[in-house]
N, CA, C and O atoms as a CHARMM CRD file, in Angstrom:
* protein
*
  340
    1    1 UNK  N    -31.74100 -41.77900   8.34200 PROA 1      0.00000
    2    1 UNK  CA   -32.63100 -40.76700   8.86600 PROA 1      0.00000
    3    1 UNK  C    -32.17400 -40.38600  10.26200 PROA 1      0.00000
    4    1 UNK  O    -31.37200 -41.08500  10.88100 PROA 1      0.00000
    5    2 UNK  N    -32.68000 -39.30100  10.73200 PROA 2      0.00000
    6    2 UNK  CA   -32.27600 -38.84700  12.05500 PROA 2      0.00000
    7    2 UNK  C    -33.38400 -39.12900  13.06500 PROA 2      0.00000
    8    2 UNK  O    -34.50400 -39.47800  12.69200 PROA 2      0.00000
    9    3 UNK  N    -33.06300 -38.97500  14.32800 PROA 3      0.00000
   10    3 UNK  CA   -34.08000 -39.16700  15.36700 PROA 3      0.00000
   11    3 UNK  C    -35.11600 -38.04700  15.31800 PROA 3      0.00000
   12    3 UNK  O    -36.28000 -38.25800  15.65900 PROA 3      0.00000
   13    4 UNK  N    -34.69600 -36.86900  14.89800 PROA 4      0.00000
   14    4 UNK  CA   -35.59400 -35.71200  14.87000 PROA 4      0.00000
   15    4 UNK  C    -36.49100 -35.70500  13.63800 PROA 4      0.00000
   16    4 UNK  O    -37.66700 -35.35300  13.73200 PROA 4      0.00000
   17    5 UNK  N    -35.95900 -36.08100  12.50400 PROA 5      0.00000
   18    5 UNK  CA   -36.71900 -36.05500  11.25600 PROA 5      0.00000
   19    5 UNK  C    -36.79900 -37.45400  10.66000 PROA 5      0.00000
   20    5 UNK  O    -35.84600 -38.22900  10.73700 PROA 5      0.00000
   21    6 UNK  N    -37.92500 -37.76200  10.07500 PROA 6      0.00000
   22    6 UNK  CA   -38.04700 -39.00900   9.33200 PROA 6      0.00000
   23    6 UNK  C    -39.08700 -38.84600   8.23400 PROA 6      0.00000
   24    6 UNK  O    -39.96200 -37.98200   8.30600 PROA 6      0.00000
   25    7 UNK  N    -38.97600 -39.68100   7.23300 PROA 7      0.00000
   26    7 UNK  CA   -39.86600 -39.62100   6.07900 PROA 7      0.00000
   27    7 UNK  C    -41.09700 -40.46200   6.37100 PROA 7      0.00000
   28    7 UNK  O    -40.99900 -41.60400   6.82000 PROA 7      0.00000
   29    8 UNK  N    -42.24900 -39.87700   6.10900 PROA 8      0.00000
   30    8 UNK  CA   -43.52700 -40.54900   6.31900 PROA 8      0.00000
   31    8 UNK  C    -44.09700 -40.88500   4.94600 PROA 8      0.00000
   32    8 UNK  O    -44.10600 -40.04100   4.05000 PROA 8      0.00000
   33    9 UNK  N    -44.56800 -42.10700   4.78400 PROA 9      0.00000
   34    9 UNK  CA   -45.14900 -42.53700   3.51300 PROA 9      0.00000
   35    9 UNK  C    -46.66400 -42.57700   3.68100 PROA 9      0.00000
   36    9 UNK  O    -47.19500 -43.33900   4.48900 PROA 9      0.00000
   37   10 UNK  N    -47.34700 -41.74000   2.90200 PROA 10     0.00000
   38   10 UNK  CA   -48.79800 -41.68500   2.96300 PROA 10     0.00000
   39   10 UNK  C    -49.44800 -42.55700   1.90600 PROA 10     0.00000
   40   10 UNK  O    -48.79500 -43.38500   1.27200 PROA 10     0.00000
   41   11 UNK  N    -50.73200 -42.35800   1.73000 PROA 11     0.00000
   42   11 UNK  CA   -51.49800 -43.11500   0.74400 PROA 11     0.00000
   43   11 UNK  C    -51.52300 -42.38300  -0.59600 PROA 11     0.00000
   44   11 UNK  O    -51.20400 -41.19600  -0.66600 PROA 11     0.00000
   45   12 UNK  N    -51.89400 -43.08000  -1.63400 PROA 12     0.00000
   46   12 UNK  CA   -52.06600 -42.46700  -2.94700 PROA 12     0.00000
   47   12 UNK  C    -50.97100 -42.78700  -3.94400 PROA 12     0.00000
   48   12 UNK  O    -50.89000 -42.15600  -4.99700 PROA 12     0.00000
   49   13 UNK  N    -50.12900 -43.75600  -3.63000 PROA 13     0.00000
   50   13 UNK  CA   -49.05100 -44.14100  -4.53400 PROA 13     0.00000
   51   13 UNK  C    -49.63100 -44.67500  -5.84300 PROA 13     0.00000
   52   13 UNK  O    -50.54200 -45.50300  -5.83600 PROA 13     0.00000
   53   14 UNK  N    -49.09500 -44.19200  -6.96200 PROA 14     0.00000
   54   14 UNK  CA   -49.55200 -44.64600  -8.28100 PROA 14     0.00000
   55   14 UNK  C    -48.67400 -45.77200  -8.82000 PROA 14     0.00000
   56   14 UNK  O    -48.87300 -46.23100  -9.94500 PROA 14     0.00000
   57   15 UNK  N    -47.69900 -46.22200  -8.02000 PROA 15     0.00000
   58   15 UNK  CA   -46.79000 -47.30200  -8.38400 PROA 15     0.00000
   59   15 UNK  C    -45.93800 -46.96000  -9.61700 PROA 15     0.00000
   60   15 UNK  O    -45.67400 -47.81800 -10.45900 PROA 15     0.00000
   61   16 UNK  N    -45.51800 -45.69900  -9.70400 PROA 16     0.00000
   62   16 UNK  CA   -44.66700 -45.29000 -10.83100 PROA 16     0.00000
   63   16 UNK  C    -43.22900 -45.78700 -10.67100 PROA 16     0.00000
   64   16 UNK  O    -42.47600 -45.82900 -11.64400 PROA 16     0.00000
   65   17 UNK  N    -42.85100 -46.16000  -9.46100 PROA 17     0.00000
   66   17 UNK  CA   -41.55100 -46.74800  -9.13000 PROA 17     0.00000
   67   17 UNK  C    -40.38500 -45.77100  -9.16900 PROA 17     0.00000
   68   17 UNK  O    -39.23700 -46.19000  -9.01900 PROA 17     0.00000
   69   18 UNK  N    -40.64200 -44.49000  -9.36600 PROA 18     0.00000
   70   18 UNK  CA   -39.56100 -43.51100  -9.40800 PROA 18     0.00000
   71   18 UNK  C    -38.81100 -43.48500  -8.08400 PROA 18     0.00000
   72   18 UNK  O    -37.58300 -43.38900  -8.07300 PROA 18     0.00000
   73   19 UNK  N    -39.52300 -43.56800  -6.97900 PROA 19     0.00000
   74   19 UNK  CA   -38.86300 -43.51700  -5.67000 PROA 19     0.00000
   75   19 UNK  C    -37.83200 -44.62900  -5.52700 PROA 19     0.00000
   76   19 UNK  O    -36.72000 -44.38900  -5.05900 PROA 19     0.00000
   77   20 UNK  N    -38.18900 -45.82300  -5.92000 PROA 20     0.00000
   78   20 UNK  CA   -37.27900 -46.95800  -5.80700 PROA 20     0.00000
   79   20 UNK  C    -36.11100 -46.82500  -6.77400 PROA 20     0.00000
   80   20 UNK  O    -34.98800 -47.21300  -6.44900 PROA 20     0.00000
   81   21 UNK  N    -36.36200 -46.28900  -7.93900 PROA 21     0.00000
   82   21 UNK  CA   -35.30500 -46.15300  -8.94100 PROA 21     0.00000
   83   21 UNK  C    -34.36100 -44.99900  -8.62700 PROA 21     0.00000
   84   21 UNK  O    -33.19300 -45.03100  -9.01300 PROA 21     0.00000
   85   22 UNK  N    -34.86300 -43.97700  -7.92700 PROA 22     0.00000
   86   22 UNK  CA   -34.03900 -42.80300  -7.62500 PROA 22     0.00000
   87   22 UNK  C    -33.23800 -42.97900  -6.33400 PROA 22     0.00000
   88   22 UNK  O    -32.28300 -42.24000  -6.09500 PROA 22     0.00000
   89   23 UNK  N    -33.61400 -43.93600  -5.51200 PROA 23     0.00000
   90   23 UNK  CA   -32.92900 -44.16500  -4.23100 PROA 23     0.00000
   91   23 UNK  C    -31.52500 -44.72300  -4.48000 PROA 23     0.00000
   92   23 UNK  O    -31.39300 -45.81100  -5.04100 PROA 23     0.00000
   93   24 UNK  N    -30.47200 -43.99800  -4.07300 PROA 24     0.00000
   94   24 UNK  CA   -29.11400 -44.46300  -4.34400 PROA 24     0.00000
   95   24 UNK  C    -28.72900 -45.72400  -3.56800 PROA 24     0.00000
   96   24 UNK  O    -27.76200 -46.39600  -3.92800 PROA 24     0.00000
   97   25 UNK  N    -29.46500 -46.04800  -2.52000 PROA 25     0.00000
   98   25 UNK  CA   -29.17400 -47.22300  -1.71300 PROA 25     0.00000
   99   25 UNK  C    -30.08200 -48.40600  -2.03700 PROA 25     0.00000
  100   25 UNK  O    -29.90600 -49.48400  -1.46900 PROA 25     0.00000
  101   26 UNK  N    -31.05200 -48.22800  -2.93800 PROA 26     0.00000
  102   26 UNK  CA   -31.99900 -49.30500  -3.22700 PROA 26     0.00000
  103   26 UNK  C    -32.77900 -49.67600  -1.97600 PROA 26     0.00000
  104   26 UNK  O    -33.03600 -50.85200  -1.71900 PROA 26     0.00000
  105   27 UNK  N    -33.15200 -48.67300  -1.20600 PROA 27     0.00000
  106   27 UNK  CA   -33.70200 -48.84200   0.13200 PROA 27     0.00000
  107   27 UNK  C    -35.23000 -48.76100   0.18800 PROA 27     0.00000
  108   27 UNK  O    -35.80300 -48.74000   1.27700 PROA 27     0.00000
  109   28 UNK  N    -35.88700 -48.71700  -0.95300 PROA 28     0.00000
  110   28 UNK  CA   -37.34200 -48.59800  -0.96500 PROA 28     0.00000
  111   28 UNK  C    -37.95800 -49.87500  -1.52400 PROA 28     0.00000
  112   28 UNK  O    -37.67100 -50.28900  -2.64800 PROA 28     0.00000
  113   29 UNK  N    -38.80600 -50.48000  -0.71200 PROA 29     0.00000
  114   29 UNK  CA   -39.47800 -51.73600  -1.06200 PROA 29     0.00000
  115   29 UNK  C    -40.88100 -51.42600  -1.57300 PROA 29     0.00000
  116   29 UNK  O    -41.64300 -50.72200  -0.91100 PROA 29     0.00000
  117   30 UNK  N    -41.21800 -51.94300  -2.73700 PROA 30     0.00000
  118   30 UNK  CA   -42.52900 -51.68700  -3.34000 PROA 30     0.00000
  119   30 UNK  C    -43.42900 -52.91000  -3.34500 PROA 30     0.00000
  120   30 UNK  O    -44.39400 -52.95800  -4.10800 PROA 30     0.00000
  121   31 UNK  N    -43.14000 -53.88900  -2.51900 PROA 31     0.00000
  122   31 UNK  CA   -43.91800 -55.12200  -2.53900 PROA 31     0.00000
  123   31 UNK  C    -45.24400 -55.01400  -1.78600 PROA 31     0.00000
  124   31 UNK  O    -46.11700 -55.86400  -1.96100 PROA 31     0.00000
  125   32 UNK  N    -45.40900 -54.00300  -0.96700 PROA 32     0.00000
  126   32 UNK  CA   -46.64200 -53.84500  -0.19900 PROA 32     0.00000
  127   32 UNK  C    -47.62100 -52.89100  -0.86600 PROA 32     0.00000
  128   32 UNK  O    -47.48600 -52.56400  -2.04500 PROA 32     0.00000
  129   33 UNK  N    -48.60700 -52.45100  -0.09500 PROA 33     0.00000
  130   33 UNK  CA   -49.61400 -51.51200  -0.59500 PROA 33     0.00000
  131   33 UNK  C    -49.02500 -50.16800  -0.96700 PROA 33     0.00000
  132   33 UNK  O    -49.46500 -49.52400  -1.91900 PROA 33     0.00000
  133   34 UNK  N    -48.02100 -49.74900  -0.20400 PROA 34     0.00000
  134   34 UNK  CA   -47.36500 -48.47700  -0.46800 PROA 34     0.00000
  135   34 UNK  C    -45.86700 -48.65300  -0.24900 PROA 34     0.00000
  136   34 UNK  O    -45.44800 -49.62200   0.38400 PROA 34     0.00000
  137   35 UNK  N    -45.06300 -47.74300  -0.75700 PROA 35     0.00000
  138   35 UNK  CA   -43.61500 -47.85900  -0.60300 PROA 35     0.00000
  139   35 UNK  C    -43.22000 -47.93800   0.87000 PROA 35     0.00000
  140   35 UNK  O    -43.83000 -47.29900   1.72700 PROA 35     0.00000
  141   36 UNK  N    -42.19900 -48.72700   1.14100 PROA 36     0.00000
  142   36 UNK  CA   -41.67300 -48.84300   2.50400 PROA 36     0.00000
  143   36 UNK  C    -40.18400 -48.51800   2.47100 PROA 36     0.00000
  144   36 UNK  O    -39.42600 -49.09700   1.69400 PROA 36     0.00000
  145   37 UNK  N    -39.78100 -47.58500   3.32400 PROA 37     0.00000
  146   37 UNK  CA   -38.38300 -47.17900   3.39400 PROA 37     0.00000
  147   37 UNK  C    -37.67000 -48.03700   4.42400 PROA 37     0.00000
  148   37 UNK  O    -38.11200 -48.15600   5.56600 PROA 37     0.00000
  149   38 UNK  N    -36.56600 -48.63000   4.00700 PROA 38     0.00000
  150   38 UNK  CA   -35.79900 -49.49500   4.90100 PROA 38     0.00000
  151   38 UNK  C    -34.90100 -48.71100   5.84200 PROA 38     0.00000
  152   38 UNK  O    -35.00600 -47.48900   5.94300 PROA 38     0.00000
  153   39 UNK  N    -34.03100 -49.41200   6.51900 PROA 39     0.00000
  154   39 UNK  CA   -33.15800 -48.82700   7.53600 PROA 39     0.00000
  155   39 UNK  C    -31.87200 -48.21400   6.98900 PROA 39     0.00000
  156   39 UNK  O    -31.08400 -47.66300   7.75600 PROA 39     0.00000
  157   40 UNK  N    -31.64900 -48.29900   5.69600 PROA 40     0.00000
  158   40 UNK  CA   -30.39600 -47.81900   5.10700 PROA 40     0.00000
  159   40 UNK  C    -30.57200 -46.49300   4.36600 PROA 40     0.00000
  160   40 UNK  O    -29.94200 -46.27200   3.33100 PROA 40     0.00000
  161   41 UNK  N    -31.42400 -45.61500   4.89000 PROA 41     0.00000
  162   41 UNK  CA   -31.74400 -44.33800   4.23800 PROA 41     0.00000
  163   41 UNK  C    -30.62000 -43.32700   4.44600 PROA 41     0.00000
  164   41 UNK  O    -30.12500 -43.15600   5.56000 PROA 41     0.00000
  165   42 UNK  N    -30.22200 -42.66300   3.36500 PROA 42     0.00000
  166   42 UNK  CA   -29.20500 -41.60500   3.42400 PROA 42     0.00000
  167   42 UNK  C    -29.83100 -40.23600   3.68000 PROA 42     0.00000
  168   42 UNK  O    -29.12300 -39.25000   3.88100 PROA 42     0.00000
  169   43 UNK  N    -31.15400 -40.18400   3.67000 PROA 43     0.00000
  170   43 UNK  CA   -31.90300 -38.93000   3.82400 PROA 43     0.00000
  171   43 UNK  C    -31.53200 -37.93800   2.72600 PROA 43     0.00000
  172   43 UNK  O    -31.39600 -36.73900   2.97100 PROA 43     0.00000
  173   44 UNK  N    -31.37200 -38.46300   1.50600 PROA 44     0.00000
  174   44 UNK  CA   -31.05900 -37.61400   0.35900 PROA 44     0.00000
  175   44 UNK  C    -32.30400 -36.87200  -0.13400 PROA 44     0.00000
  176   44 UNK  O    -32.20600 -35.86000  -0.82900 PROA 44     0.00000
  177   45 UNK  N    -33.46600 -37.39100   0.23700 PROA 45     0.00000
  178   45 UNK  CA   -34.78100 -36.81400  -0.08400 PROA 45     0.00000
  179   45 UNK  C    -35.15100 -36.92200  -1.55600 PROA 45     0.00000
  180   45 UNK  O    -36.07600 -36.24800  -2.01000 PROA 45     0.00000
  181   46 UNK  N    -34.44500 -37.75800  -2.30600 PROA 46     0.00000
  182   46 UNK  CA   -34.80300 -37.96500  -3.70200 PROA 46     0.00000
  183   46 UNK  C    -36.23300 -38.46300  -3.84300 PROA 46     0.00000
  184   46 UNK  O    -36.96800 -37.99200  -4.71100 PROA 46     0.00000
  185   47 UNK  N    -36.63400 -39.40700  -3.00400 PROA 47     0.00000
  186   47 UNK  CA   -38.00400 -39.93500  -3.05600 PROA 47     0.00000
  187   47 UNK  C    -39.02400 -38.85200  -2.72100 PROA 47     0.00000
  188   47 UNK  O    -40.09400 -38.79000  -3.32500 PROA 47     0.00000
  189   48 UNK  N    -38.69000 -38.00700  -1.76500 PROA 48     0.00000
  190   48 UNK  CA   -39.59900 -36.93700  -1.34100 PROA 48     0.00000
  191   48 UNK  C    -39.76900 -35.91400  -2.45300 PROA 48     0.00000
  192   48 UNK  O    -40.89300 -35.54300  -2.79200 PROA 48     0.00000
  193   49 UNK  N    -38.67600 -35.46500  -3.01200 PROA 49     0.00000
  194   49 UNK  CA   -38.72300 -34.38200  -3.99200 PROA 49     0.00000
  195   49 UNK  C    -39.20100 -34.80000  -5.37700 PROA 49     0.00000
  196   49 UNK  O    -39.66600 -33.95800  -6.14500 PROA 49     0.00000
  197   50 UNK  N    -39.09700 -36.07500  -5.70700 PROA 50     0.00000
  198   50 UNK  CA   -39.44600 -36.49900  -7.06800 PROA 50     0.00000
  199   50 UNK  C    -40.71000 -37.33800  -7.15600 PROA 50     0.00000
  200   50 UNK  O    -41.05700 -37.80400  -8.24100 PROA 50     0.00000
  201   51 UNK  N    -41.40600 -37.54100  -6.04800 PROA 51     0.00000
  202   51 UNK  CA   -42.65500 -38.30900  -6.07400 PROA 51     0.00000
  203   51 UNK  C    -43.74700 -37.50000  -6.77800 PROA 51     0.00000
  204   51 UNK  O    -44.06800 -36.38200  -6.37400 PROA 51     0.00000
  205   52 UNK  N    -44.30400 -38.08100  -7.82700 PROA 52     0.00000
  206   52 UNK  CA   -45.35300 -37.39400  -8.59800 PROA 52     0.00000
  207   52 UNK  C    -46.63600 -37.20700  -7.79600 PROA 52     0.00000
  208   52 UNK  O    -47.38600 -36.26100  -8.03400 PROA 52     0.00000
  209   53 UNK  N    -46.88700 -38.09900  -6.85600 PROA 53     0.00000
  210   53 UNK  CA   -48.12900 -38.07100  -6.06900 PROA 53     0.00000
  211   53 UNK  C    -47.95000 -37.42000  -4.69300 PROA 53     0.00000
  212   53 UNK  O    -48.91400 -37.30000  -3.93700 PROA 53     0.00000
  213   54 UNK  N    -46.73400 -37.00300  -4.36900 PROA 54     0.00000
  214   54 UNK  CA   -46.41600 -36.40800  -3.06000 PROA 54     0.00000
  215   54 UNK  C    -46.85800 -37.28300  -1.89300 PROA 54     0.00000
  216   54 UNK  O    -47.41400 -36.77800  -0.91800 PROA 54     0.00000
  217   55 UNK  N    -46.61700 -38.58800  -1.98300 PROA 55     0.00000
  218   55 UNK  CA   -46.97700 -39.48000  -0.87900 PROA 55     0.00000
  219   55 UNK  C    -45.91900 -39.46800   0.21900 PROA 55     0.00000
  220   55 UNK  O    -46.17600 -39.93800   1.32800 PROA 55     0.00000
  221   56 UNK  N    -44.73000 -38.93700  -0.07400 PROA 56     0.00000
  222   56 UNK  CA   -43.66900 -38.85600   0.92100 PROA 56     0.00000
  223   56 UNK  C    -43.66700 -37.47300   1.55600 PROA 56     0.00000
  224   56 UNK  O    -43.68400 -36.46600   0.84800 PROA 56     0.00000
  225   57 UNK  N    -43.64800 -37.41800   2.85600 PROA 57     0.00000
  226   57 UNK  CA   -43.50400 -36.15400   3.57100 PROA 57     0.00000
  227   57 UNK  C    -42.48600 -36.34900   4.69100 PROA 57     0.00000
  228   57 UNK  O    -42.12500 -37.47400   5.03700 PROA 57     0.00000
  229   58 UNK  N    -42.04000 -35.24800   5.23800 PROA 58     0.00000
  230   58 UNK  CA   -41.11300 -35.27900   6.35700 PROA 58     0.00000
  231   58 UNK  C    -41.86800 -34.75500   7.56600 PROA 58     0.00000
  232   58 UNK  O    -42.56000 -33.74000   7.48200 PROA 58     0.00000
  233   59 UNK  N    -41.73400 -35.45700   8.70700 PROA 59     0.00000
  234   59 UNK  CA   -42.43300 -34.96600   9.88900 PROA 59     0.00000
  235   59 UNK  C    -41.93600 -33.55800  10.23400 PROA 59     0.00000
  236   59 UNK  O    -40.77000 -33.23000  10.01500 PROA 59     0.00000
  237   60 UNK  N    -42.81100 -32.75800  10.76000 PROA 60     0.00000
  238   60 UNK  CA   -42.53100 -31.35600  11.12100 PROA 60     0.00000
  239   60 UNK  C    -42.21100 -30.48100   9.90700 PROA 60     0.00000
  240   60 UNK  O    -41.63800 -29.40300  10.06000 PROA 60     0.00000
  241   61 UNK  N    -42.56700 -30.92600   8.72600 PROA 61     0.00000
  242   61 UNK  CA   -42.30400 -30.15500   7.51500 PROA 61     0.00000
  243   61 UNK  C    -43.25000 -28.96000   7.46700 PROA 61     0.00000
  244   61 UNK  O    -44.45000 -29.10400   7.69700 PROA 61     0.00000
  245   62 UNK  N    -42.71700 -27.79900   7.17200 PROA 62     0.00000
  246   62 UNK  CA   -43.51600 -26.57000   7.16000 PROA 62     0.00000
  247   62 UNK  C    -44.42300 -26.46700   5.94400 PROA 62     0.00000
  248   62 UNK  O    -45.57100 -26.03900   6.07100 PROA 62     0.00000
  249   63 UNK  N    -43.93900 -26.84700   4.77500 PROA 63     0.00000
  250   63 UNK  CA   -44.73200 -26.71500   3.55000 PROA 63     0.00000
  251   63 UNK  C    -44.51000 -27.95200   2.68500 PROA 63     0.00000
  252   63 UNK  O    -43.62200 -27.97700   1.83300 PROA 63     0.00000
  253   64 UNK  N    -45.32300 -28.96900   2.91300 PROA 64     0.00000
  254   64 UNK  CA   -45.13500 -30.23600   2.20200 PROA 64     0.00000
  255   64 UNK  C    -45.50300 -30.15800   0.72000 PROA 64     0.00000
  256   64 UNK  O    -45.21000 -31.08300  -0.03800 PROA 64     0.00000
  257   65 UNK  N    -46.13000 -29.08400   0.30800 PROA 65     0.00000
  258   65 UNK  CA   -46.49000 -28.93700  -1.10600 PROA 65     0.00000
  259   65 UNK  C    -45.31600 -28.44300  -1.95000 PROA 65     0.00000
  260   65 UNK  O    -45.33600 -28.58200  -3.17300 PROA 65     0.00000
  261   66 UNK  N    -44.30800 -27.87700  -1.32200 PROA 66     0.00000
  262   66 UNK  CA   -43.14100 -27.37700  -2.04200 PROA 66     0.00000
  263   66 UNK  C    -42.12300 -28.48600  -2.21400 PROA 66     0.00000
  264   66 UNK  O    -41.71600 -29.11700  -1.23800 PROA 66     0.00000
  265   67 UNK  N    -41.72100 -28.72200  -3.41200 PROA 67     0.00000
  266   67 UNK  CA   -40.69600 -29.70500  -3.72500 PROA 67     0.00000
  267   67 UNK  C    -39.69700 -29.05200  -4.66500 PROA 67     0.00000
  268   67 UNK  O    -40.07700 -28.36900  -5.61600 PROA 67     0.00000
  269   68 UNK  N    -38.42100 -29.26700  -4.39200 PROA 68     0.00000
  270   68 UNK  CA   -37.38900 -28.67800  -5.23500 PROA 68     0.00000
  271   68 UNK  C    -36.83200 -29.71800  -6.18900 PROA 68     0.00000
  272   68 UNK  O    -36.50700 -30.83500  -5.78500 PROA 68     0.00000
  273   69 UNK  N    -36.72700 -29.35500  -7.42100 PROA 69     0.00000
  274   69 UNK  CA   -36.04600 -30.16800  -8.42500 PROA 69     0.00000
  275   69 UNK  C    -35.10700 -29.24600  -9.17900 PROA 69     0.00000
  276   69 UNK  O    -35.53200 -28.24100  -9.74900 PROA 69     0.00000
  277   70 UNK  N    -33.84100 -29.59000  -9.17900 PROA 70     0.00000
  278   70 UNK  CA   -32.86000 -28.79400  -9.90700 PROA 70     0.00000
  279   70 UNK  C    -33.21500 -28.85000 -11.39200 PROA 70     0.00000
  280   70 UNK  O    -33.25300 -29.93300 -11.97500 PROA 70     0.00000
  281   71 UNK  N    -33.47100 -27.71100 -12.00100 PROA 71     0.00000
  282   71 UNK  CA   -33.87600 -27.70900 -13.40500 PROA 71     0.00000
  283   71 UNK  C    -32.78200 -28.18500 -14.36100 PROA 71     0.00000
  284   71 UNK  O    -33.05300 -28.46300 -15.52900 PROA 71     0.00000
  285   72 UNK  N    -31.55700 -28.27700 -13.87000 PROA 72     0.00000
  286   72 UNK  CA   -30.43700 -28.69400 -14.71300 PROA 72     0.00000
  287   72 UNK  C    -30.14200 -30.18900 -14.61800 PROA 72     0.00000
  288   72 UNK  O    -29.26900 -30.70000 -15.31900 PROA 72     0.00000
  289   73 UNK  N    -30.87500 -30.88800 -13.74700 PROA 73     0.00000
  290   73 UNK  CA   -30.65700 -32.32300 -13.57200 PROA 73     0.00000
  291   73 UNK  C    -31.96900 -33.06000 -13.77500 PROA 73     0.00000
  292   73 UNK  O    -32.96200 -32.75600 -13.11500 PROA 73     0.00000
  293   74 UNK  N    -31.98000 -34.02000 -14.67900 PROA 74     0.00000
  294   74 UNK  CA   -33.18000 -34.80300 -14.96400 PROA 74     0.00000
  295   74 UNK  C    -33.23200 -36.03300 -14.06000 PROA 74     0.00000
  296   74 UNK  O    -32.19900 -36.56600 -13.65700 PROA 74     0.00000
  297   75 UNK  N    -34.44100 -36.47000 -13.75200 PROA 75     0.00000
  298   75 UNK  CA   -34.61800 -37.68000 -12.94900 PROA 75     0.00000
  299   75 UNK  C    -33.90800 -38.85300 -13.62100 PROA 75     0.00000
  300   75 UNK  O    -33.29200 -39.67600 -12.94500 PROA 75     0.00000
  301   76 UNK  N    -33.99100 -38.93000 -14.92400 PROA 76     0.00000
  302   76 UNK  CA   -33.33700 -40.03100 -15.64700 PROA 76     0.00000
  303   76 UNK  C    -31.81900 -40.02500 -15.43300 PROA 76     0.00000
  304   76 UNK  O    -31.19400 -41.08500 -15.40500 PROA 76     0.00000
  305   77 UNK  N    -31.22800 -38.84400 -15.28200 PROA 77     0.00000
  306   77 UNK  CA   -29.78500 -38.75300 -15.02900 PROA 77     0.00000
  307   77 UNK  C    -29.43800 -39.27800 -13.63300 PROA 77     0.00000
  308   77 UNK  O    -28.41100 -39.93200 -13.45200 PROA 77     0.00000
  309   78 UNK  N    -30.29100 -38.99200 -12.65300 PROA 78     0.00000
  310   78 UNK  CA   -30.07100 -39.49000 -11.29300 PROA 78     0.00000
  311   78 UNK  C    -30.16700 -41.01500 -11.28700 PROA 78     0.00000
  312   78 UNK  O    -29.32400 -41.70200 -10.70800 PROA 78     0.00000
  313   79 UNK  N    -31.19900 -41.52600 -11.93600 PROA 79     0.00000
  314   79 UNK  CA   -31.38800 -42.98200 -11.99300 PROA 79     0.00000
  315   79 UNK  C    -30.21000 -43.64000 -12.69900 PROA 79     0.00000
  316   79 UNK  O    -29.71300 -44.67000 -12.24400 PROA 79     0.00000
  317   80 UNK  N    -29.76400 -43.06100 -13.79500 PROA 80     0.00000
  318   80 UNK  CA   -28.62700 -43.60500 -14.53100 PROA 80     0.00000
  319   80 UNK  C    -27.37600 -43.61700 -13.66800 PROA 80     0.00000
  320   80 UNK  O    -26.62900 -44.59500 -13.67900 PROA 80     0.00000
  321   81 UNK  N    -27.13600 -42.54600 -12.91800 PROA 81     0.00000
  322   81 UNK  CA   -25.93500 -42.49900 -12.06600 PROA 81     0.00000
  323   81 UNK  C    -26.02200 -43.52000 -10.93900 PROA 81     0.00000
  324   81 UNK  O    -24.99400 -44.05600 -10.52400 PROA 81     0.00000
  325   82 UNK  N    -27.22000 -43.80400 -10.43200 PROA 82     0.00000
  326   82 UNK  CA   -27.37900 -44.82700  -9.40100 PROA 82     0.00000
  327   82 UNK  C    -27.02400 -46.20700  -9.93500 PROA 82     0.00000
  328   82 UNK  O    -26.48000 -47.03400  -9.20300 PROA 82     0.00000
  329   83 UNK  N    -27.32400 -46.46000 -11.18500 PROA 83     0.00000
  330   83 UNK  CA   -27.06300 -47.76800 -11.78900 PROA 83     0.00000
  331   83 UNK  C    -25.60000 -47.96200 -12.14200 PROA 83     0.00000
  332   83 UNK  O    -25.19700 -49.06600 -12.50800 PROA 83     0.00000
  333   84 UNK  N    -24.79600 -46.90800 -12.04100 PROA 84     0.00000
  334   84 UNK  CA   -23.37500 -46.99600 -12.35700 PROA 84     0.00000
  335   84 UNK  C    -22.56200 -47.44200 -11.15800 PROA 84     0.00000
  336   84 UNK  O    -21.38600 -47.78200 -11.29600 PROA 84     0.00000
  337   85 UNK  N    -23.17300 -47.44500  -9.98500 PROA 85     0.00000
  338   85 UNK  CA   -22.43100 -47.79000  -8.76000 PROA 85     0.00000
  339   85 UNK  C    -22.09600 -49.24600  -8.69400 PROA 85     0.00000
  340   85 UNK  O    -21.47600 -49.69400  -7.73000 PROA 85     0.00000
């Protein structure tokens, strides 16, 4: 993450685990009440864009309700590619 921008984890996590599975660095800890992002974040925003509950936001974000998902790439494909590393 950068000094200017960082990901904020709010309340309302449904424990679907997509954020942890989509993180290419395995940098999201789900052992607490809500997901915790570690220090090895690539700022790929996979957790932000694919969270079903929108608990992840970026500080200074203009429209936190808008999330982009490439219609040609499935979440399962991202997770599968992460497991190939």
